[in-house]
All heavy atoms as a GROMACS GRO file, in nm:
protein
  583
    1MET      N    1   9.851  10.239  18.474
    1MET     CA    2   9.893  10.144  18.371
    1MET      C    3   9.803  10.032  18.362
    1MET      O    4   9.758   9.972  18.467
    1MET     CB    5  10.030  10.096  18.407
    1MET     CG    6  10.092   9.998  18.306
    1MET     SD    7  10.267   9.977  18.342
    1MET     CE    8  10.310   9.908  18.180
    2GLN      N    9   9.760   9.988  18.246
    2GLN     CA   10   9.662   9.884  18.226
    2GLN      C   11   9.736   9.744  18.234
    2GLN      O   12   9.854   9.736  18.192
    2GLN     CB   13   9.600   9.892  18.089
    2GLN     CG   14   9.509  10.012  18.070
    2GLN     CD   15   9.454  10.014  17.934
    2GLN    OE1   16   9.480   9.932  17.851
    2GLN    NE2   17   9.369  10.115  17.910
    3ARG      N   18   9.671   9.645  18.286
    3ARG     CA   19   9.724   9.514  18.295
    3ARG      C   20   9.714   9.456  18.154
    3ARG      O   21   9.606   9.471  18.088
    3ARG     CB   22   9.652   9.431  18.389
    3ARG     CG   23   9.660   9.472  18.532
    3ARG     CD   24   9.595   9.382  18.627
    3ARG     NE   25   9.532   9.259  18.576
    3ARG     CZ   26   9.421   9.204  18.621
    3ARG    NH1   27   9.360   9.258  18.720
    3ARG    NH2   28   9.374   9.095  18.565
    4PRO      N   29   9.814   9.381  18.106
    4PRO     CA   30   9.808   9.328  17.967
    4PRO      C   31   9.688   9.236  17.947
    4PRO      O   32   9.632   9.234  17.844
    4PRO     CB   33   9.939   9.243  17.963
    4PRO     CG   34  10.028   9.313  18.049
    4PRO     CD   35   9.940   9.364  18.165
    5SER      N   36   9.653   9.154  18.039
    5SER     CA   37   9.542   9.061  18.021
    5SER      C   38   9.405   9.134  18.006
    5SER      O   39   9.322   9.092  17.932
    5SER     CB   40   9.536   8.960  18.141
    5SER     OG   41   9.506   9.032  18.263
    6THR      N   42   9.394   9.246  18.079
    6THR     CA   43   9.267   9.328  18.062
    6THR      C   44   9.273   9.387  17.925
    6THR      O   45   9.160   9.384  17.855
    6THR     CB   46   9.264   9.438  18.164
    6THR    OG1   47   9.274   9.374  18.300
    6THR    CG2   48   9.137   9.513  18.156
    7THR      N   49   9.375   9.439  17.875
    7THR     CA   50   9.383   9.499  17.745
    7THR      C   51   9.363   9.395  17.633
    7THR      O   52   9.283   9.418  17.539
    7THR     CB   53   9.521   9.567  17.716
    7THR    OG1   54   9.546   9.665  17.830
    7THR    CG2   55   9.524   9.639  17.588
    8ALA      N   56   9.423   9.274  17.649
    8ALA     CA   57   9.401   9.170  17.551
    8ALA      C   58   9.253   9.126  17.553
    8ALA      O   59   9.191   9.103  17.446
    8ALA     CB   60   9.484   9.046  17.586
    9ALA      N   61   9.193   9.120  17.670
    9ALA     CA   62   9.052   9.083  17.676
    9ALA      C   63   8.970   9.187  17.603
    9ALA      O   64   8.868   9.153  17.532
    9ALA     CB   65   9.004   9.075  17.823
   10ALA      N   66   8.998   9.318  17.617
   10ALA     CA   67   8.920   9.424  17.549
   10ALA      C   68   8.924   9.408  17.391
   10ALA      O   69   8.823   9.411  17.324
   10ALA     CB   70   8.972   9.560  17.588
   11PHE      N   71   9.043   9.375  17.343
   11PHE     CA   72   9.059   9.358  17.198
   11PHE      C   73   8.980   9.227  17.154
   11PHE      O   74   8.919   9.211  17.049
   11PHE     CB   75   9.209   9.348  17.156
   11PHE     CG   76   9.266   9.481  17.139
   11PHE    CD1   77   9.357   9.525  17.239
   11PHE    CD2   78   9.237   9.570  17.042
   11PHE    CE1   79   9.414   9.653  17.229
   11PHE    CE2   80   9.298   9.690  17.022
   11PHE     CZ   81   9.388   9.733  17.120
   12TYR      N   82   8.992   9.125  17.245
   12TYR     CA   83   8.923   8.996  17.212
   12TYR      C   84   8.776   9.020  17.203
   12TYR      O   85   8.709   8.974  17.105
   12TYR     CB   86   8.964   8.896  17.320
   12TYR     CG   87   8.874   8.767  17.313
   12TYR    CD1   88   8.890   8.677  17.210
   12TYR    CD2   89   8.779   8.743  17.412
   12TYR    CE1   90   8.811   8.567  17.197
   12TYR    CE2   91   8.702   8.629  17.408
   12TYR     CZ   92   8.718   8.541  17.297
   12TYR     OH   93   8.641   8.428  17.294
   13TYR      N   94   8.718   9.080  17.298
   13TYR     CA   95   8.571   9.105  17.298
   13TYR      C   96   8.523   9.198  17.187
   13TYR      O   97   8.418   9.179  17.131
   13TYR     CB   98   8.517   9.149  17.434
   13TYR     CG   99   8.525   9.041  17.535
   13TYR    CD1  100   8.604   9.047  17.652
   13TYR    CD2  101   8.450   8.928  17.520
   13TYR    CE1  102   8.608   8.951  17.744
   13TYR    CE2  103   8.448   8.820  17.612
   13TYR     CZ  104   8.534   8.837  17.728
   13TYR     OH  105   8.538   8.730  17.815
   14ARG      N  106   8.609   9.301  17.153
   14ARG     CA  107   8.577   9.376  17.042
   14ARG      C  108   8.581   9.300  16.914
   14ARG      O  109   8.497   9.319  16.818
   14ARG     CB  110   8.666   9.505  17.031
   14ARG     CG  111   8.616   9.603  16.933
   14ARG     CD  112   8.696   9.735  16.947
   14ARG     NE  113   8.826   9.714  16.877
   14ARG     CZ  114   8.909   9.815  16.865
   14ARG    NH1  115   8.882   9.934  16.910
   14ARG    NH2  116   9.028   9.793  16.818
   15GLY      N  117   8.678   9.208  16.904
   15GLY     CA  118   8.685   9.121  16.790
   15GLY      C  119   8.560   9.033  16.772
   15GLY      O  120   8.507   9.016  16.666
   16ILE      N  121   8.513   8.987  16.887
   16ILE     CA  122   8.391   8.908  16.880
   16ILE      C  123   8.275   8.989  16.832
   16ILE      O  124   8.192   8.946  16.746
   16ILE     CB  125   8.355   8.853  17.024
   16ILE    CG1  126   8.460   8.749  17.072
   16ILE    CG2  127   8.216   8.798  17.028
   16ILE    CD1  128   8.465   8.619  17.000
   17ALA      N  129   8.262   9.116  16.880
   17ALA     CA  130   8.157   9.202  16.836
   17ALA      C  131   8.167   9.234  16.689
   17ALA      O  132   8.067   9.232  16.614
   17ALA     CB  133   8.157   9.326  16.922
   18ASN      N  134   8.288   9.262  16.641
   18ASN     CA  135   8.303   9.293  16.501
   18ASN      C  136   8.269   9.168  16.425
   18ASN      O  137   8.215   9.182  16.313
   18ASN     CB  138   8.447   9.342  16.474
   18ASN     CG  139   8.465   9.485  16.510
   18ASN    OD1  140   8.379   9.564  16.492
   18ASN    ND2  141   8.579   9.514  16.560
   19GLY      N  142   8.310   9.053  16.460
   19GLY     CA  143   8.277   8.928  16.391
   19GLY      C  144   8.126   8.914  16.375
   19GLY      O  145   8.074   8.869  16.273
   20MET      N  146   8.056   8.935  16.489
   20MET     CA  147   7.904   8.920  16.489
   20MET      C  148   7.849   9.025  16.389
   20MET      O  149   7.735   9.000  16.338
   20MET     CB  150   7.858   8.938  16.625
   20MET     CG  151   7.897   8.821  16.714
   20MET     SD  152   7.840   8.848  16.888
   20MET     CE  153   7.667   8.835  16.873
   21ARG      N  154   7.909   9.137  16.372
   21ARG     CA  155   7.852   9.237  16.281
   21ARG      C  156   7.900   9.216  16.136
   21ARG      O  157   7.873   9.291  16.047
   21ARG     CB  158   7.906   9.378  16.325
   21ARG     CG  159   7.845   9.422  16.462
   21ARG     CD  160   7.908   9.554  16.513
   21ARG     NE  161   7.910   9.653  16.416
   21ARG     CZ  162   8.019   9.732  16.389
   21ARG    NH1  163   8.127   9.720  16.469
   21ARG    NH2  164   8.017   9.826  16.297
   22GLY      N  165   7.971   9.106  16.107
   22GLY     CA  166   8.014   9.079  15.978
   22GLY      C  167   8.143   9.149  15.935
   22GLY      O  168   8.179   9.149  15.822
   23GLN      N  169   8.210   9.209  16.032
   23GLN     CA  170   8.337   9.288  16.002
   23GLN      C  171   8.452   9.199  16.021
   23GLN      O  172   8.524   9.213  16.122
   23GLN     CB  173   8.342   9.410  16.095
   23GLN     CG  174   8.224   9.498  16.081
   23GLN     CD  175   8.232   9.584  15.950
   23GLN    OE1  176   8.339   9.613  15.903
   23GLN    NE2  177   8.117   9.608  15.891
   24SER      N  178   8.471   9.103  15.941
   24SER     CA  179   8.574   8.997  15.951
   24SER      C  180   8.719   9.054  15.962
   24SER      O  181   8.796   9.010  16.042
   24SER     CB  182   8.574   8.896  15.842
   24SER     OG  183   8.451   8.831  15.832
   25ASP      N  184   8.751   9.154  15.875
   25ASP     CA  185   8.884   9.208  15.870
   25ASP      C  186   8.908   9.286  16.004
   25ASP      O  187   9.024   9.272  16.062
   25ASP     CB  188   8.900   9.303  15.753
   25ASP     CG  189   8.900   9.227  15.621
   25ASP    OD1  190   8.937   9.105  15.625
   25ASP    OD2  191   8.872   9.290  15.511
   26ARG      N  192   8.818   9.361  16.049
   26ARG     CA  193   8.833   9.424  16.184
   26ARG      C  194   8.847   9.327  16.296
   26ARG      O  195   8.918   9.345  16.389
   26ARG     CB  196   8.716   9.519  16.209
   26ARG     CG  197   8.725   9.642  16.119
   26ARG     CD  198   8.607   9.735  16.158
   26ARG     NE  199   8.612   9.852  16.063
   26ARG     CZ  200   8.530   9.951  16.062
   26ARG    NH1  201   8.427   9.947  16.154
   26ARG    NH2  202   8.544  10.056  15.985
   27ALA      N  203   8.768   9.219  16.289
   27ALA     CA  204   8.771   9.113  16.392
   27ALA      C  205   8.910   9.050  16.398
   27ALA      O  206   8.978   9.035  16.502
   27ALA     CB  207   8.666   9.008  16.366
   28ILE      N  208   8.970   9.020  16.272
   28ILE     CA  209   9.100   8.966  16.269
   28ILE      C  210   9.203   9.061  16.326
   28ILE      O  211   9.298   9.017  16.397
   28ILE     CB  212   9.139   8.923  16.127
   28ILE    CG1  213   9.052   8.806  16.086
   28ILE    CG2  214   9.286   8.898  16.109
   28ILE    CD1  215   9.060   8.767  15.938
   29GLN      N  216   9.192   9.190  16.297
   29GLN     CA  217   9.283   9.289  16.351
   29GLN      C  218   9.276   9.290  16.500
   29GLN      O  219   9.377   9.292  16.571
   29GLN     CB  220   9.251   9.430  16.302
   29GLN     CG  221   9.289   9.445  16.158
   29GLN     CD  222   9.243   9.582  16.107
   29GLN    OE1  223   9.171   9.658  16.164
   29GLN    NE2  224   9.282   9.611  15.980
   30ASP      N  225   9.158   9.283  16.557
   30ASP     CA  226   9.146   9.284  16.708
   30ASP      C  227   9.196   9.158  16.770
   30ASP      O  228   9.264   9.159  16.872
   30ASP     CB  229   8.992   9.296  16.747
   30ASP     CG  230   8.949   9.442  16.724
   30ASP    OD1  231   9.023   9.539  16.724
   30ASP    OD2  232   8.822   9.462  16.700
   31PHE      N  233   9.167   9.042  16.709
   31PHE     CA  234   9.219   8.916  16.766
   31PHE      C  235   9.369   8.919  16.748
   31PHE      O  236   9.436   8.869  16.851
   31PHE     CB  237   9.160   8.797  16.686
   31PHE     CG  238   9.010   8.777  16.702
   31PHE    CD1  239   8.936   8.745  16.597
   31PHE    CD2  240   8.952   8.796  16.828
   31PHE    CE1  241   8.794   8.729  16.609
   31PHE    CE2  242   8.808   8.777  16.838
   31PHE     CZ  243   8.740   8.750  16.732
   32SER      N  244   9.421   8.969  16.651
   32SER     CA  245   9.576   8.977  16.630
   32SER      C  246   9.628   9.064  16.739
   32SER      O  247   9.736   9.028  16.800
   32SER     CB  248   9.604   9.026  16.492
   32SER     OG  249   9.565   8.930  16.393
   33GLN      N  250   9.566   9.176  16.773
   33GLN     CA  251   9.618   9.266  16.872
   33GLN      C  252   9.612   9.198  17.012
   33GLN      O  253   9.704   9.204  17.088
   33GLN     CB  254   9.541   9.394  16.874
   33GLN     CG  255   9.596   9.501  16.968
   33GLN     CD  256   9.739   9.542  16.932
   33GLN    OE1  257   9.777   9.550  16.818
   33GLN    NE2  258   9.820   9.577  17.031
   34ALA      N  259   9.500   9.127  17.036
   34ALA     CA  260   9.493   9.053  17.165
   34ALA      C  261   9.607   8.948  17.177
   34ALA      O  262   9.669   8.936  17.279
   34ALA     CB  263   9.359   8.984  17.174
   35ILE      N  264   9.635   8.879  17.067
   35ILE     CA  265   9.747   8.779  17.062
   35ILE      C  266   9.876   8.846  17.082
   35ILE      O  267   9.964   8.787  17.144
   35ILE     CB  268   9.731   8.694  16.941
   35ILE    CG1  269   9.604   8.616  16.938
   35ILE    CG2  270   9.854   8.602  16.918
   35ILE    CD1  271   9.559   8.556  16.802
   36LYS      N  272   9.898   8.957  17.027
   36LYS     CA  273  10.027   9.033  17.035
   36LYS      C  274  10.046   9.072  17.180
   36LYS      O  275  10.158   9.053  17.232
   36LYS     CB  276  10.020   9.158  16.947
   36LYS     CG  277  10.151   9.238  16.954
   36LYS     CD  278  10.140   9.364  16.861
   36LYS     CE  279  10.268   9.446  16.868
   36LYS     NZ  280  10.257   9.570  16.786
   37ILE      N  281   9.942   9.113  17.256
   37ILE     CA  282   9.952   9.148  17.391
   37ILE      C  283   9.972   9.026  17.481
   37ILE      O  284  10.050   9.024  17.576
   37ILE     CB  285   9.829   9.228  17.435
   37ILE    CG1  286   9.836   9.361  17.362
   37ILE    CG2  287   9.827   9.249  17.590
   37ILE    CD1  288   9.698   9.432  17.368
   38ASN      N  289   9.896   8.920  17.442
   38ASN     CA  290   9.896   8.795  17.527
   38ASN      C  291   9.900   8.680  17.433
   38ASN      O  292   9.798   8.626  17.386
   38ASN     CB  293   9.773   8.782  17.618
   38ASN     CG  294   9.772   8.662  17.701
   38ASN    OD1  295   9.866   8.578  17.696
   38ASN    ND2  296   9.663   8.640  17.772
   39PRO      N  297  10.024   8.632  17.393
   39PRO     CA  298  10.035   8.522  17.300
   39PRO      C  299   9.972   8.392  17.348
   39PRO      O  300   9.952   8.298  17.265
   39PRO     CB  301  10.183   8.500  17.289
   39PRO     CG  302  10.247   8.628  17.333
   39PRO     CD  303  10.149   8.683  17.439
   40ASN      N  304   9.936   8.380  17.471
   40ASN     CA  305   9.870   8.259  17.525
   40ASN      C  306   9.720   8.270  17.529
   40ASN      O  307   9.650   8.190  17.597
   40ASN     CB  308   9.930   8.228  17.666
   40ASN     CG  309  10.072   8.196  17.655
   40ASN    OD1  310  10.124   8.129  17.560
   40ASN    ND2  311  10.144   8.240  17.754
   41HIS      N  312   9.660   8.371  17.462
   41HIS     CA  313   9.512   8.396  17.466
   41HIS      C  314   9.449   8.294  17.366
   41HIS      O  315   9.436   8.316  17.246
   41HIS     CB  316   9.479   8.537  17.426
   41HIS     CG  317   9.347   8.577  17.464
   41HIS    ND1  318   9.226   8.518  17.414
   41HIS    CD2  319   9.308   8.678  17.542
   41HIS    CE1  320   9.126   8.573  17.467
   41HIS    NE2  321   9.163   8.676  17.546
   42VAL      N  322   9.409   8.176  17.419
   42VAL     CA  323   9.357   8.066  17.336
   42VAL      C  324   9.220   8.111  17.273
   42VAL      O  325   9.206   8.074  17.154
   42VAL     CB  326   9.333   7.942  17.432
   42VAL    CG1  327   9.260   7.830  17.354
   42VAL    CG2  328   9.464   7.898  17.488
   43GLY      N  329   9.140   8.188  17.337
   43GLY     CA  330   9.019   8.232  17.278
   43GLY      C  331   9.039   8.317  17.156
   43GLY      O  332   8.968   8.303  17.060
   44ALA      N  333   9.136   8.408  17.167
   44ALA     CA  334   9.164   8.494  17.049
   44ALA      C  335   9.223   8.409  16.935
   44ALA      O  336   9.194   8.432  16.819
   44ALA     CB  337   9.263   8.608  17.090
   45LEU      N  338   9.309   8.321  16.968
   45LEU     CA  339   9.368   8.228  16.858
   45LEU      C  340   9.257   8.148  16.795
   45LEU      O  341   9.249   8.141  16.671
   45LEU     CB  342   9.472   8.132  16.920
   45LEU     CG  343   9.606   8.198  16.952
   45LEU    CD1  344   9.691   8.107  17.049
   45LEU    CD2  345   9.688   8.212  16.824
   46TYR      N  346   9.171   8.085  16.872
   46TYR     CA  347   9.061   8.007  16.819
   46TYR      C  348   8.970   8.093  16.732
   46TYR      O  349   8.938   8.057  16.614
   46TYR     CB  350   8.980   7.939  16.933
   46TYR     CG  351   8.861   7.866  16.872
   46TYR    CD1  352   8.866   7.755  16.808
   46TYR    CD2  353   8.737   7.938  16.890
   46TYR    CE1  354   8.758   7.690  16.756
   46TYR    CE2  355   8.617   7.863  16.836
   46TYR     CZ  356   8.635   7.745  16.767
   46TYR     OH  357   8.522   7.688  16.718
   47SER      N  358   8.932   8.208  16.784
   47SER     CA  359   8.841   8.300  16.714
   47SER      C  360   8.902   8.358  16.584
   47SER      O  361   8.830   8.367  16.486
   47SER     CB  362   8.794   8.420  16.810
   47SER     OG  363   8.720   8.361  16.918
   48ARG      N  364   9.025   8.382  16.594
   48ARG     CA  365   9.089   8.440  16.470
   48ARG      C  366   9.097   8.324  16.365
   48ARG      O  367   9.064   8.346  16.246
   48ARG     CB  368   9.232   8.488  16.499
   48ARG     CG  369   9.298   8.552  16.371
   48ARG     CD  370   9.431   8.621  16.402
   48ARG     NE  371   9.530   8.519  16.430
   48ARG     CZ  372   9.655   8.545  16.452
   48ARG    NH1  373   9.694   8.678  16.463
   48ARG    NH2  374   9.747   8.450  16.476
   49GLY      N  375   9.124   8.202  16.414
   49GLY     CA  376   9.124   8.086  16.321
   49GLY      C  377   8.994   8.061  16.257
   49GLY      O  378   8.975   8.035  16.142
   50LEU      N  379   8.883   8.075  16.341
   50LEU     CA  380   8.755   8.055  16.289
   50LEU      C  381   8.718   8.165  16.191
   50LEU      O  382   8.659   8.145  16.079
   50LEU     CB  383   8.653   8.068  16.408
   50LEU     CG  384   8.508   8.043  16.374
   50LEU    CD1  385   8.486   7.902  16.319
   50LEU    CD2  386   8.422   8.061  16.499
   51THR      N  387   8.762   8.291  16.217
   51THR     CA  388   8.739   8.394  16.117
   51THR      C  389   8.811   8.378  15.988
   51THR      O  390   8.759   8.395  15.879
   51THR     CB  391   8.775   8.534  16.184
   51THR    OG1  392   8.703   8.544  16.309
   51THR    CG2  393   8.738   8.645  16.088
   52TYR      N  394   8.935   8.332  16.005
   52TYR     CA  395   9.017   8.296  15.879
   52TYR      C  396   8.945   8.185  15.801
   52TYR      O  397   8.935   8.191  15.678
   52TYR     CB  398   9.154   8.251  15.908
   52TYR     CG  399   9.258   8.357  15.952
   52TYR    CD1  400   9.353   8.345  16.048
   52TYR    CD2  401   9.260   8.476  15.874
   52TYR    CE1  402   9.439   8.438  16.075
   52TYR    CE2  403   9.356   8.578  15.906
   52TYR     CZ  404   9.442   8.555  16.009
   52TYR     OH  405   9.534   8.655  16.035
   53SER      N  406   8.894   8.085  15.874
   53SER     CA  407   8.832   7.972  15.798
   53SER      C  408   8.705   8.017  15.733
   53SER      O  409   8.668   7.980  15.619
   53SER     CB  410   8.807   7.853  15.883
   53SER     OG  411   8.723   7.879  15.988
   54ASN      N  412   8.631   8.112  15.795
   54ASN     CA  413   8.505   8.167  15.728
   54ASN      C  414   8.539   8.248  15.602
   54ASN      O  415   8.460   8.254  15.513
   54ASN     CB  416   8.433   8.262  15.834
   54ASN     CG  417   8.364   8.178  15.943
   54ASN    OD1  418   8.338   8.056  15.924
   54ASN    ND2  419   8.334   8.244  16.051
   55LYS      N  420   8.660   8.299  15.596
   55LYS     CA  421   8.705   8.376  15.480
   55LYS      C  422   8.778   8.283  15.380
   55LYS      O  423   8.817   8.332  15.279
   55LYS     CB  424   8.805   8.485  15.519
   55LYS     CG  425   8.738   8.597  15.600
   55LYS     CD  426   8.842   8.708  15.644
   55LYS     CE  427   8.909   8.770  15.529
   55LYS     NZ  428   8.858   8.895  15.480
   56GLY      N  429   8.785   8.156  15.410
   56GLY     CA  430   8.851   8.059  15.320
   56GLY      C  431   9.011   8.064  15.328
   56GLY      O  432   9.072   8.010  15.233
   57LEU      N  433   9.062   8.124  15.432
   57LEU     CA  434   9.203   8.130  15.454
   57LEU      C  435   9.243   8.010  15.540
   57LEU      O  436   9.283   8.026  15.653
   57LEU     CB  437   9.242   8.266  15.516
   57LEU     CG  438   9.205   8.384  15.427
   57LEU    CD1  439   9.225   8.514  15.506
   57LEU    CD2  440   9.279   8.391  15.299
   58TRP      N  441   9.246   7.893  15.477
   58TRP     CA  442   9.260   7.770  15.548
   58TRP      C  443   9.400   7.753  15.621
   58TRP      O  444   9.403   7.704  15.737
   58TRP     CB  445   9.235   7.647  15.452
   58TRP     CG  446   9.105   7.670  15.384
   58TRP    CD1  447   9.093   7.683  15.249
   58TRP    CD2  448   8.977   7.671  15.441
   58TRP    NE1  449   8.958   7.698  15.219
   58TRP    CE2  450   8.883   7.690  15.331
   58TRP    CE3  451   8.921   7.658  15.567
   58TRP    CZ2  452   8.746   7.692  15.352
   58TRP    CZ3  453   8.789   7.669  15.591
   58TRP    CH2  454   8.694   7.688  15.481
   59ASP      N  455   9.508   7.796  15.541
   59ASP     CA  456   9.640   7.778  15.605
   59ASP      C  457   9.654   7.860  15.733
   59ASP      O  458   9.710   7.807  15.830
   59ASP     CB  459   9.748   7.811  15.503
   59ASP     CG  460   9.758   7.706  15.389
   59ASP    OD1  461   9.711   7.593  15.411
   59ASP    OD2  462   9.814   7.747  15.286
   60ARG      N  463   9.610   7.981  15.724
   60ARG     CA  464   9.609   8.068  15.843
   60ARG      C  465   9.530   8.015  15.960
   60ARG      O  466   9.565   8.018  16.076
   60ARG     CB  467   9.573   8.208  15.809
   60ARG     CG  468   9.674   8.283  15.725
   60ARG     CD  469   9.632   8.422  15.690
   60ARG     NE  470   9.728   8.487  15.617
   60ARG     CZ  471   9.720   8.610  15.580
   60ARG    NH1  472   9.614   8.691  15.621
   60ARG    NH2  473   9.806   8.675  15.503
   61ALA      N  474   9.414   7.963  15.925
   61ALA     CA  475   9.328   7.906  16.028
   61ALA      C  476   9.387   7.790  16.093
   61ALA      O  477   9.382   7.780  16.214
   61ALA     CB  478   9.186   7.864  15.961
   62ILE      N  479   9.444   7.704  16.017
   62ILE     CA  480   9.510   7.583  16.076
   62ILE      C  481   9.620   7.624  16.172
   62ILE      O  482   9.638   7.567  16.277
   62ILE     CB  483   9.555   7.493  15.960
   62ILE    CG1  484   9.432   7.425  15.895
   62ILE    CG2  485   9.647   7.379  16.016
   62ILE    CD1  486   9.462   7.347  15.768
   63GLN      N  487   9.703   7.725  16.129
   63GLN     CA  488   9.808   7.768  16.218
   63GLN      C  489   9.754   7.811  16.353
   63GLN      O  490   9.807   7.776  16.459
   63GLN     CB  491   9.888   7.884  16.151
   63GLN     CG  492   9.976   7.848  16.033
   63GLN     CD  493  10.040   7.965  15.971
   63GLN    OE1  494   9.989   8.074  15.983
   63GLN    NE2  495  10.145   7.938  15.904
   64ASP      N  496   9.649   7.890  16.350
   64ASP     CA  497   9.586   7.939  16.481
   64ASP      C  498   9.532   7.824  16.559
   64ASP      O  499   9.550   7.818  16.676
   64ASP     CB  500   9.482   8.046  16.450
   64ASP     CG  501   9.544   8.184  16.422
   64ASP    OD1  502   9.669   8.203  16.444
   64ASP    OD2  503   9.467   8.266  16.373
   65TYR      N  504   9.461   7.734  16.489
   65TYR     CA  505   9.403   7.618  16.558
   65TYR      C  506   9.509   7.532  16.622
   65TYR      O  507   9.499   7.491  16.733
   65TYR     CB  508   9.318   7.531  16.467
   65TYR     CG  509   9.189   7.595  16.416
   65TYR    CD1  510   9.144   7.562  16.293
   65TYR    CD2  511   9.117   7.685  16.495
   65TYR    CE1  512   9.026   7.616  16.237
   65TYR    CE2  513   9.003   7.737  16.443
   65TYR     CZ  514   8.951   7.703  16.316
   65TYR     OH  515   8.844   7.757  16.271
   66ASP      N  516   9.624   7.506  16.547
   66ASP     CA  517   9.730   7.427  16.600
   66ASP      C  518   9.790   7.493  16.729
   66ASP      O  519   9.820   7.422  16.825
   66ASP     CB  520   9.840   7.410  16.496
   66ASP     CG  521   9.802   7.299  16.389
   66ASP    OD1  522   9.710   7.229  16.409
   66ASP    OD2  523   9.870   7.304  16.284
   67GLU      N  524   9.813   7.626  16.717
   67GLU     CA  525   9.866   7.696  16.836
   67GLU      C  526   9.767   7.691  16.953
   67GLU      O  527   9.816   7.669  17.068
   67GLU     CB  528   9.902   7.840  16.797
   67GLU     CG  529   9.971   7.922  16.900
   67GLU     CD  530  10.112   7.860  16.932
   67GLU    OE1  531  10.174   7.796  16.850
   67GLU    OE2  532  10.155   7.887  17.052
   68ALA      N  533   9.636   7.706  16.930
   68ALA     CA  534   9.539   7.704  17.042
   68ALA      C  535   9.540   7.560  17.097
   68ALA      O  536   9.535   7.546  17.228
   68ALA     CB  537   9.403   7.733  16.986
   69ILE      N  538   9.557   7.454  17.025
   69ILE     CA  539   9.560   7.322  17.074
   69ILE      C  540   9.689   7.293  17.158
   69ILE      O  541   9.681   7.237  17.261
   69ILE     CB  542   9.552   7.222  16.957
   69ILE    CG1  543   9.407   7.221  16.898
   69ILE    CG2  544   9.586   7.076  17.005
   69ILE    CD1  545   9.400   7.149  16.765
   70LYS      N  546   9.798   7.351  17.112
   70LYS     CA  547   9.923   7.338  17.194
   70LYS      C  548   9.912   7.401  17.327
   70LYS      O  549   9.954   7.346  17.431
   70LYS     CB  550  10.035   7.405  17.119
   70LYS     CG  551  10.119   7.318  17.017
   70LYS     CD  552  10.242   7.376  16.982
   70LYS     CE  553  10.231   7.464  16.859
   70LYS     NZ  554  10.351   7.518  16.808
   71LEU      N  555   9.842   7.514  17.334
   71LEU     CA  556   9.831   7.591  17.457
   71LEU      C  557   9.724   7.531  17.548
   71LEU      O  558   9.732   7.542  17.668
   71LEU     CB  559   9.795   7.733  17.431
   71LEU     CG  560   9.904   7.818  17.363
   71LEU    CD1  561   9.846   7.952  17.319
   71LEU    CD2  562  10.017   7.840  17.458
   72SER      N  563   9.624   7.465  17.488
   72SER     CA  564   9.508   7.409  17.572
   72SER      C  565   9.466   7.280  17.497
   72SER      O  566   9.365   7.271  17.434
   72SER     CB  567   9.392   7.510  17.577
   72SER     OG  568   9.292   7.461  17.658
   73PRO      N  569   9.544   7.171  17.530
   73PRO     CA  570   9.508   7.048  17.458
   73PRO      C  571   9.384   6.977  17.498
   73PRO      O  572   9.338   6.891  17.429
   73PRO     CB  573   9.635   6.961  17.496
   73PRO     CG  574   9.694   7.018  17.615
   73PRO     CD  575   9.659   7.164  17.611
   74ASN      N  576   9.326   7.018  17.614
   74ASN     CA  577   9.202   6.960  17.658
   74ASN      C  578   9.091   7.043  17.606
   74ASN      O  579   8.984   7.044  17.625
   74ASN     CB  580   9.205   6.930  17.801
   74ASN     CG  581   9.313   6.835  17.842
   74ASN    OD1  582   9.340   6.746  17.770
   74ASN    ND2  583   9.380   6.866  17.956
   0.00000   0.00000   0.00000
């Protein structure tokens, strides 16, 4: 059985790779899956927010940024 944090990390890093390749929609799917597995994954929240903002989806970006700040205020 896989540990949830390891699985979340795999989706997170694949999301980073997809984002770097310009595959924004795939990146968002991967970040969302990482967050589903680990709702406290600040990196996935921030990265999905960044991807949303790059697509002009400001409301969604702000939601993710707010959640990431709540989880890691420093």
